[in-house]
N, C-alpha and C positions, 0 to 999 in steps of 0.2 A: 504493500500500500504506500510505502514511503516514496515511491517513484512519482506520485502525484503531488503537485504543489497544493498545499492546503493552508487555510487560514484558521487556526485554532481559537481565534478571538471571537469567532462568530459561529452560527449554526452550520451543521453539515449541509443544510438545504439552502444556505445563502448563495447568492450569485457568484461570489468569489470562490466558492468550492464546487462550482458546477461540474467540472471535469471529474473530480473525486466522487461526487454524488452519483453522477451518471454511470461511472465505472462500477461503483458498488451495487447499483441497481442491475446493471448488465450481468455482473457476476453472481447475482442472486444473494448478495449479503444483506441488502435492504429492500424491502417490499413496501410500497406506499399503498395502503388499503384503499383510500378514496381518491386516488389520482387516476388518470387515464391508464388503461391497461398497456403493458409493454411486455415484449417477449423476454423472459428470464432464461438464462442458461441453466441455472440451478434454482431450487426452491429457496426463497429468502430465509436468512438466519434471523433477521430483525423485521417484524411486521408492525407498522405504525400508521396511525392516521396522520395525514400531512402536517397538521398543526402541531402534533406532538414532537416534531423534530426541532422545534424552536430553540431548545437548550441542549440538544445533543450535538456535540462538536465532533469533528473527524477523529480527534484523539480518543473520544469515548468509544467510537466504533472499533478503533484499533485495539483498545483495551479489552473489549468484549471478544474479539475474534483472534487475538494474539495467541499463539500456541502455548499451552500450559503443559505440565508434566504428563497428564493423561494423553494429550495430543501428540507427544513425542513417542508414545507407545502405540497409539492407534489414531489415525486421522478421524476427526468428527464426521459422523454420517447422519443425515436427517432421515428419520423413519416415522411414518404416520402423520397425522394432522391434528391441529388444536382441537381438543375435546375428546380425543381417543382415551379410553381407559386402559387399553392394552395395545401392543403392536405385535404383529406376526413377522418373524424373521425367517426367511427361506434359506435353507442350507442345501448344498449340493455335494455329493460324494461320487467321484468317478471310480468305477471298478471294472474289472474285466480280466480275461486270461486268453491265451492263445491255445490252439490245438494243432496237431500235425496236419500238414497239407499235402495230400497225395495227388493233387491236381484234378481230382474228380469231385471231392467233397465240397458242398456249399453250405454246410450247417455249422460252420465255425464262428458264427456271429455271437460271441460271448460278451462283448463289451456292453456295459450299461451304465446309466446314471441313476443314482439313488437320490430321491428328494425327501427332505424332512422339514418340519417347521418347529419353531419354538415360540412360545408366547411369553411376553414380558410385560409387566405393568408399567404404567406411566405415572410419574410423580410431578405434580405441578407445584411450583414455588414462586414466591413473590417478594419484592422489596419495593422501594420507591424513594422519592426525595420530597422534602418540604422546605419551604423558605418563607421567611417573614420579612416585612419591609424593614424592621429594625436590624435583622441580621444582614440584609443586603446593604443597608446604609453603612454598617460597621465595616463589612468586608470591602465595600465599594471604595472606601477611603484608602484602601491598600491597592487600588487599581485591579481588583479581582472580580470575576463574574461568579457570584455565589451560586446562582441557579445552575449554571453550566458545570461548575465544580461538583455540585450535588448530583447532577445527572451522571457525570462520569464516575463518581464513587458508587452509584447504584449499579452501573454497568459492570464495574469491577467486582462488586459483590456477587452478581449473577455468575460471572465467569469463575470466580473462586469456588462457589458452591457446585457448579457443574463439574469442575475438576474433582471436588470432594466426593460427589455422588458416584463418579466413575470408579473410585477405589473402594468406598464403603457401602455403596448401595443405600437403600432406604427401606425401613420397615413400614409397611402400609397395612394397617388393620382393615380387614374387610375386603381386600383385593385378592382374589384367588391366584392372580399371576404375580409372582415375585419380581422385585427389582433388585438386582444384585450388583455388586462391585467386584473389582479384580481380586479383592482379598477374601470374598466369601462366595464367589461364583460356584454353584453346585457341581458343575462339570469338571472342575479342576482336580488334578491328582493330589494326593496327600503330600504333606511336607516330608522331606527326608532331612536327616541331620548330616552335616558335613563331617568328614573324617577328623579324628583327633590329631594332635601335632606330634604324637609319639614320644613326648617327654615323660619324665618320671612322674610328674603331676600333670597328666594329659589334659589338654584343653582344646576345644573346637574353635575358640574365638580367634578371629583373624589377627587381633592385636598380639596374640601369643604365637603366631605362626611366622615362618619365613616367607619371603615373596614367592619362592618356588612352591611352597605348600598352598599358598592362597591361589596361585595360578592353577595348580593341580585340582583344586576344588571346582573351579569353573570348567576345566577340561573334562573332569568326571561328569559334570552336569551336561555338557554338550554331548558326551558319549552316551549318556542316558537318553538324550533326545534321539540319537541314532537308533538305539535299541527299541524304544517304544514306538517309533514311527516306522519300524520295519525298513529302515534305510532310506525313507523318503527325504529326510532332512539332508543326509549326505549327498543324495542324488541331485537335490534342488539347490544346494548351497550356493552355487555360482549365480543363481537367479534371484536369491532371496537375501535375507540378512538375519543375523543373530543379535537379539537385543538382550543385554544383561542389565536388568533393573535391580539396583542395589540400594539398600537403606543408606540414607545420607550419613548416619552415624558411624557406619563401617566403611564407607566409600574411600576415605583417605588412606586406608591400609593398602589399597591397590597401588599407591604411588610411593610406598616405602621401599627403599632400595636395599639390595644386599651389598656385600663387600666389593662386588664388581660394578656397582652402580646400576644394576638392573632391577626394575620394579616388576610386580606381577602384571601390571597393565602393559608394560613394554614387551614382556615375554609373550603375552597373549596376542599382542599386535603382530609379533613375528610369526605366530602360528596361524592366525586367521586373517590377517590383513584388514582391509576395509570392510570385510563381511561381518565383523563383530563391532557392536556399538554399546557404549555404557550410558545408562540413564540413571541419574540420582533421583531417588524417590523418598521424600520425607515420610510418606504414609507407611513405609516399610520398617520404620524404626519401631522396635519392640512389638512387631505385628503378630507374632505367634508365640504364646507362652512367655511373654516378656523378652523375646529374643528378636534381634534384627534378622531380616530375611533377605534373600535375593531370588529373583525369577530369571530363568533363561527361556526366552521366547523366540521361536523361529517364525519369521514372517515370510511366506513365499511370494508376497506381492500379488498382483493380479486382481481379479474382481471380487474375490472372497478372502479378506484378510483373516489372520488368526484371531485377532481381537476386534470386536465391533464397539466403537465409541459412539453409542446411539443417543440421539436427542430428538425431540419433537420440535422444540423452538428454543433458540438461544436467548431471544428477548422479544417480548411482545409489549410494546409501549402504548399506554392508554392516553386519552386526551388530557391536556393540562387543565387542572381544576383550580378555580380561584374563589375564595370566600373571604370577604373583607380584606385583611392585610396578609392573608396566608395563601401561598401558591403551592400546589403539590402535584405529583404525577406518580402513578402506579406503573411498575415494570414487572413482568412475569416471565418465567421460563418453564420448560418442561423437558424431562429427561426419561430415558428408559435404561440408563445405566450402562454397564459393561457386559457384553455377551461374548463368551468364548466359543468360537466356531470350530476350532480344531484343538480339542483338549490334548491330543497326543503331541502337539507342537509346543507344549509348555512343561517345564519342570520347576519345582520350587524347593528351596532349602532353608532351614533354620540353623540356629546355633552359631552364627558367625560373630555375635557380639551382643552387647546390651547398651543402648544409648541412654545416657543420663542427660536429662533436659533440665536446665537451671530453672528454678521457680521464678 
C-alpha cells in the first residue's frame, strides 16, 4: 500500500487520497455499501456506508490489513457473508494408484478425488470510538485529529483480536459448530516432548542445550513430518516451505553460538536453505502444561493451504452517530478462526522452555 501517495491528515475518501481509495476498492479491501456498484477483484475486507469513512484515514486501513503473526503462518481468507452463523469449508484429497498395463486393459482408471466438508462457527465482535467536543478541543490544541486517532485505534483493536482468535479460538455457548484456534484445533496431532540434553541432570529446555542439540530437535520434527505424510513433504519440499513457529520466549536460543561461532539457526539454514522459515509466536509461550512450544508446519502452497486463516469480515463500519456534544461510531468484525486442512503436515513439540513474563 505504501506505493500510493497518501495524505494521513484527512479521510481515506478525501480527494487527495483518490488514487489510494480507488486502488483499495479495486483490490477489494474497501467496499462502499451505498455508493455506485463497481467490479471488485476480491470481496471487500472493510464494508462501510460512504459517510462512515469521514474519520478513517489511509493509515487506519493499513493498520487493519497489515500482516500480523497469524498472517505470517497463513494468509487471511474470506469465507461466508455477514450474518452467517457457520461457514462450510470444502476440503479436497487427491488419491489414486496405478496398475500394470498390458496394452489391452482399459480398466486402470484408479485415480480419484475425495471431497469432504467441515463446519465452523462464526464469532462476531465489536468495538468503536467516541469523542466529545471537550476532548477534541484539548487534543486539537496539540494539532491532532482526535476522531481520526480514535478510529485508527479501533481498527487496531479489531486487527489484534482477529490475530488472537486465530490462535485461541472462541468458546461460543449454544453454537453447535466450534470455532477453534491453532492451539486447540481438534484435528491437530498430540504434542511430543523434545529429547533431553543427555546431561547428568537431563533437561529438555533449549537454554540447557547446545546449538547442535537444538538444531537436532527441529531436524527430528521435520523427519517426523516425512514419516507421517508418507513422504509427501519430502517429495513436495522444493515447491513448498517449512514454517517453524517458535515461542518468543525460547526463540533467542536459536541464535546462541557454539565455540565455532555456529548457531542452531545457521546450521538449519545450511541444511534446508530458503525452504525453512522461522516465525516468532508470543501465543506459544507456556502454551502447553506451562511449557513453551514450537510447531513445524509444511505448506505446499497452491489453492489449498495447510492452515486456513478464515474470516467473514475484517471490519464493518457503521454510520457516524452524533448526540449533543458526543460523536461515536461502531466497528465490527467476524471470524471463523483457524482451520487445519492437512493435519499430517503439522507436528508440535513441548518442553523447550518456560517463559517468565514480568508483572
